[in-house]
C-alpha angles and dihedrals in degrees: 000000000000110000090224090060094058112102113206122210093205135018123212116193111202096157112147094022119115133212128331097015099072092054094043092051091046091052092048093048093048090050089061094049130087119246113271095030119122124233120199113205121197113199144161101193110111091209090064089070087072100028100053098047090046092049091050092050093050097038100051095248122127121239097211097180143346125193141162112245122222089242093066104264135098124244119211123189113201124183110209110240 
C-alpha cells in the first residue's frame, strides 16, 4: 500500500521529543482510540524506528507503514488492534 493513500483518523506530533516520550505518548493516544482506527505518528527520535514497530508487534496493533519524510521526520501509521 502506498503510504500517501493511507488516511489517518488521528495525528500525533511527537517531533523534537526523545526516548521514551514518543512511545509513551503513542501508547496513551492509542489507548483512547477505538479498534480499527488509524493513528499517524510524526517523530524525529531515531530510537522510535525500533521502539514503535516492536511495540506494535507486542501490543497487537498493526504497523501499516513507516517512512522518512522529506522534511526530516518519520511518519508511522498504526492501526489500533
